[in-house]
C-alpha positions, 0 to 999 in steps of 0.5 A: 486630166484636165489639170494635168494638161494645165500642168504641161501646157503652161510651162511649154507655153511661157517656154514659147513665149520666152523664145519668141521674146529673145528672138525678137529682142535680138535680131530686130536691129542690126546683127552681124555674123562673127566667124571664128575658128575653134580648136579643130580648126572648124569655123563657128558662126555667131551672131551678135550686135555691133557698134560703131564709134570713132571710126571703129567697130565694137563687139561687146562680151560680158565679163563672164566671157563667151565661147566665141570670145575664147576662140578670139583669144585663141586665134587672134583674127575673126571674120565679120560678116555685115551689110553683105560684106564679109572682112578680116579684123584683129581684136582689141579690148578696150574696158576703157570704152565700157561705159561709153559702148553700153550706153550706145548700145543701149540707145540703139538695141533699146528694150533688147539690150535691157532684156538680155541684161536682166536675163544675163545680168548687168553689163557691169564689167562687159568689155568693148572689143574694138575691130582693127581691119587686116589689109 
């Protein structure tokens, strides 16, 4: 019975520790709320990291894409909640800035960025998404 408890408890403990580490890695520095609309017209909220450079704000999507990125491609417009304000944007893909934005995000998000790169794959091929305000 003792071994059974260990066999169950250790994996559960490791999963719990991984969940806590992931939460700390993702939420300890600035995180924004991205609002996109799905194919049913429902708003989906996603928490993401953001970077500022040369007067623009940037999100970053991995080379394998994501659901929130698919919704951006389908609809073209997004809303971003940042520092208590929400604004509407269009998005321009800027693969030419990938290295620069990756380096800046590494500096801003430090070990959290390293953690997610290790868990989800490298940042090679990631695409910076430049946000253009809709007036």
